[in-house]
N, C-alpha and C positions, 0 to 999 in steps of 0.2 A: 503493498500500500505506501502511495506518495502522498506529502502534504507540504504546501509550501507556499512558494509567492513567485512572482515574476517581479524581477526588479526594472525600475526604469530605462536602464540601461541593457537591458535584454537578455539579461543571465537568469538563469535559475537558482534558487535557494530552496532547497528540498527536504525533508524528513522521510527517510524509505525506514519500512517497518517489513522485516521475513516472515517467513511461517512459523521461527521458533521465539515470535517476539521480541527479538532484538532489534533495535533503532541504530542509525546511524546518519550523518547528515551528507549532503551529498550539493554539490556545482557544479552548474553547465548552464546549455544554450540550446536554443533552437532553430528547425531551419527547415525549409520545405524541400522536398524533389518530387517533381511531379504531383502526384498525391496522398506524399505521404510526409508525415511530419517527422523529424527525426528531434528524438531528446536526449543530446549527448551531455552525461553527467561521468564526474570526477568524485568517485567514494573514496573511504578507506580501504575497502575490499578492491580497488580496481576501477577500469573504464567499464562504463554500460551505455549502450546506445538501446533506445526506446523505439521501434517503430510504431506510429501509431495512423492509420490510415484516416485522411482528411476528404472532405468532399469540396469541389470547386462550385464557389457564388458569386455570381456574374449579375451585375444591374447598373445602377447608375445613381450620383446623388445632385440635387440642385443645388445651386449656389447663386442668388438672387434670380431664382428661375428659371437660371441655364442649366440645363444637365451636362454630367460629365462623366463616362464610363469608372465604373468601380468593380474591383476581383476583388476574392479571400478564399482564403481554404479553411473551413471551420470545421471541428468537429463537435458533434451533440450526443453527450455523456448523459444518460438521465434527464436531470434539466441543468444540467452546465455544460458551458458553451467555452471552449478555448480556440485559438487559431492563430493565424499568422497572413501578413500581409505585406505587400511591395507596391511603392507607387512614387510616384515623381516627390511627395514629401519627404521620403524613406520607409526604412523599415519599420513594421509593427507589430504586435501581439496582441490578440485578441481575448479578454475574459469576461464574464458574463452568466445568465441564468435562463431560463425561459419558465414561466411559472402559467399554463394552461397555454393561451395565446397571446400571452405576452413576452414581448423578447426585449431583453435590457441586456447592451453589453458596451465594455469600452472600449477602444481602441487606443492603445497607448504607442505612440510613436517614440522609438527608441531615443532617449538624451532628450527628447523635445517635448510638445504639447501631447494632451489627449483626447479623444470626442467619443462622446458619448451617445451610443444609438438606442433609440425606444420608439418601438410598434408593434404590431401582432404580425404574429408567424399563421400561415394557413396553407393547407394541402389543396391544389388545384389538381386532378386528374394524378399524374405521375410527377407533379411540381410542386415543391414547396417554397412559399415564395414571402418576404417580409415588408411589410411598408412600413414607415413609419419618419420620425424625424431624428436629426442630428444635429446636436448640441455643442458649438466649444465654449460661446460664453452667449451673453443676451444681443450681441450685434454679430455673433455668427452662428446662423441655424438654419436648417433648410431640409424639406422633402428627401427621401433617399428608398428605394429599391432593389433587393436583392432576390434572386431565384437559385433552386439547384434542382436539375433535373432529374431524378431516381431513375429515370429508364433509359438514361445516356451516360457516356462515359468523357472523362473530361478531356479537350481538344480533339475528341474523336464523335462524328456524326452518330444519330442514330441509322441502323442498317447499314452501317458503315458507307454512308454516303462518300464522306470526305476521304474517304479512300486512307489506305497508310503505308508506310513504307515499302511491304510488298506490292501491294497494286499499283503505286504511285511506276514503280520498277517497271512494272508490268509493262504498263501505257507508254515509255518511253520514246516509244518506235513505232510506226505503222507496220502493219502483216509484210512490208517490205524491205523491212529495217531501216528506213528513212527517219532522222530523228526529228519527233513532234515540238513544233515552234508556235508560245502563245501567238495568236495573231487577231486583229478588232478587225482588218482590212476587208472590205465583202468582195470585191475583186470581179470575178464574174458569178458571183453567187446570189441567190435571191435573198430575198430580205431573210430568210429563215435557215437554218442547217438543221440536218438529223444527225444526232451523237452516234458514231459508229459502234459505240459500247452498250449504251442501255437502249438507244432508240428512241430517246427523249428527243423534241422540235424546242428550238433553242433562237431566240434574235443572233446574228450574225454579229451585231455591233456590240454585245455584249461580252464577246472574245471566245475563242476557242482555240486547243492544241490543234494543230492542226499540220499536215503532210499536204503543201501546195500540188506537188507532181504528182500522188494518187488523189486528191480529193478527198484524203481521210480524216475525221474528222471527233473529236474526243470534247465532251463538254466542263465546263468548270465544276461540276459536282462529282465526277466519275476521276478527275484530277484535278487535285489541289493546285488554284491559279495561282499566280507567283503575287506574293505579297503586297508588291509598290504598285500592283492592279487593283487592291482594293482601298486605296487612298483618293480614287476621283471617280466620279461617272466617266462614260465611253467619250465624252467632248469635253473632259478636262476640266470640271467644277469641284473643288473641295468636298468633300463629303461630310458631315457633322453630323454628332450624335441627336437624335428627337425622338422624344414619345408621345408628340399631341398627334391627333387627326389631324388638325389641320382642315384643306380642301379636298380630303379623301372621303367619298358618300359614304363609307363603312369606316369601322373602328379596327381595321385589319388592311392588311397590305401583301403582294406579292414578292418574295423575294426576286430579284432579277437575274441571279446566277443560280440558285437550288429553285428557284419556282414554287415554293411551301407557301401555306397561307399562312401568316402571322400576325397578332395582336398589336398593334402600334403602341397601345402603352405601355408595353415589355422593351419598348427602345427599337430602334435601328439607326444604321447608318444612312444619312438621306441627302438626295440632292433637290434643294426645293426648286430650283432652274430647273429640270428636268423631269420630276418626279422619277427619280432613280431610287432605288432601297435594296440595302445590303442587312440581313438578319444577322444577329450577332454569332450565328455559327460558321456563317460565309469569313465574317473578318471578327477576329481577334483581337481584342483593345491593342 
């Protein structure tokens, strides 16, 4: 059993109790590798590393009404919440409680300030959502939203849509061995193309992996598109994070890469000039 505290510099001060009732102190630190929280401890009986599976949570926080993306790795054990995150401000550790539907946690930026998060946690299908307020002081507070999809893996789409290292490797070349190149040019193509891997139809201007010699095409869902291509719309406008319905007739949108129907309130990367949208699965923070 472990009892103790997380210091503001990110170190852990713990007391460990083993099966025979003996206790001893432990000092250490935490870090995240993919979805595993590593607790590295130095004790009187040697070094100990604890591997704790954590969950990837993604969403946004608002500041003066403007949303910015937010991600963290949390572990909910009973009513306790612990976790880790890293952003432009710095590394931070999370610690909090869940009581019923009430979520209360603090994010401690190492050697800096702390942020308090209060909200409601609920389950929607395979997804858990937290909505509420973040607070630093009276002058710094606004809304936040986080979600975790229990039906999918971190950085890997449901149904293996995003592809993994193996599938991407298999789709490096066309059947005749020519290297596939990311291409947005229409050339002699009509407005749409048909993916030669999944058979789905996509707009040419959205882009595809292409062998021009054999007119062979793979869509951005079957083979992950280059990261730089997710920063702007096809016409070069910078994409911005947006969770408002705006001029859309319904509170939903179709992602222009994977063609999924998603809810606008959960946020997407958006070009308001071209009404072009990318869901959080197609563009990571």
